[in-house]
TORTITOR-336304 format. One line per 2 residues: their letters; for each residue z, y negated, x of N, C-alpha, C. Coordinates in steps of 0.2 Angstrom, whole numbers. Atoms other than C-alpha are relative to their C-alpha. Last residue first. Layout:
residues N
a	Z,Y,X,Z,Y,X,Z,Y,X; ...
END
This chain:
residues 41
xx	-2,7,0,70,-139,96,3,-3,-6; -6,1,-3,72,-120,98,1,-8,0
xx	-6,-2,4,59,-116,85,6,-2,3; 0,5,6,46,-126,95,5,2,-5
xx	-1,7,-2,50,-117,111,1,-5,-6; -8,0,-1,51,-100,103,2,-7,2
xx	-3,0,7,33,-103,96,8,0,1; 1,7,2,27,-109,114,3,0,-7
xx	-4,5,-3,34,-93,121,-1,-7,-3; 3,2,-6,26,-81,108,4,-6,3
xx	3,6,1,37,-73,95,-3,-2,7; -5,6,0,40,-55,97,-4,-6,-1
xx	-7,-2,2,31,-38,94,5,-5,0; -4,2,-5,13,-45,92,8,1,-1
xx	4,-3,-6,2,-34,81,4,-3,7; 2,4,-5,14,-36,67,-3,3,6
xx	7,-1,-4,13,-26,52,-1,-5,5; 3,-6,-1,29,-32,42,-7,0,3
xx	7,0,2,38,-48,45,-3,7,1; 0,-4,6,57,-45,48,-7,0,-3
xx	0,-7,-1,55,-50,66,0,4,-6; 6,-3,-2,49,-67,61,0,7,1
xx	4,1,5,65,-71,51,-7,3,2; -1,-6,4,75,-65,65,-4,0,-6
xx	2,-5,-3,67,-78,76,1,7,-4; 7,-1,1,69,-91,64,-3,6,3
xx	4,4,-4,88,-89,65,-8,1,-2; -3,5,-5,102,-82,56,-4,-5,3
xx	0,-1,-8,92,-75,42,4,-5,4; 3,5,-4,97,-78,23,0,2,8
xx	-5,4,-3,101,-62,14,-4,-6,4; 2,2,-7,89,-54,2,5,-5,3
xx	-4,-4,-5,97,-45,-13,-1,-2,7; 3,-1,-6,90,-57,-27,5,3,5
xx	-3,5,-5,99,-54,-44,-4,2,7; -2,-4,-6,87,-45,-56,3,-5,5
xx	0,4,-6,85,-53,-73,3,4,5; -7,1,-3,81,-41,-87,-1,-4,6
xx	0,2,-7,66,-42,-99,7,-1,3; 7,-3,-3,63,-33,-115,0,-2,7
x	4,5,-3,81,-35,-122,-6,3,4
END
């Protein structure tokens, strides 16, 4: 076979905050207060 399918190894994050923390090269170390408020609703 020329092409092989690879199973995805990424897990679903528990919360949007954890998804944000997985982003590379961030200048801001955490979510901003208004972002946290919007994600909490």
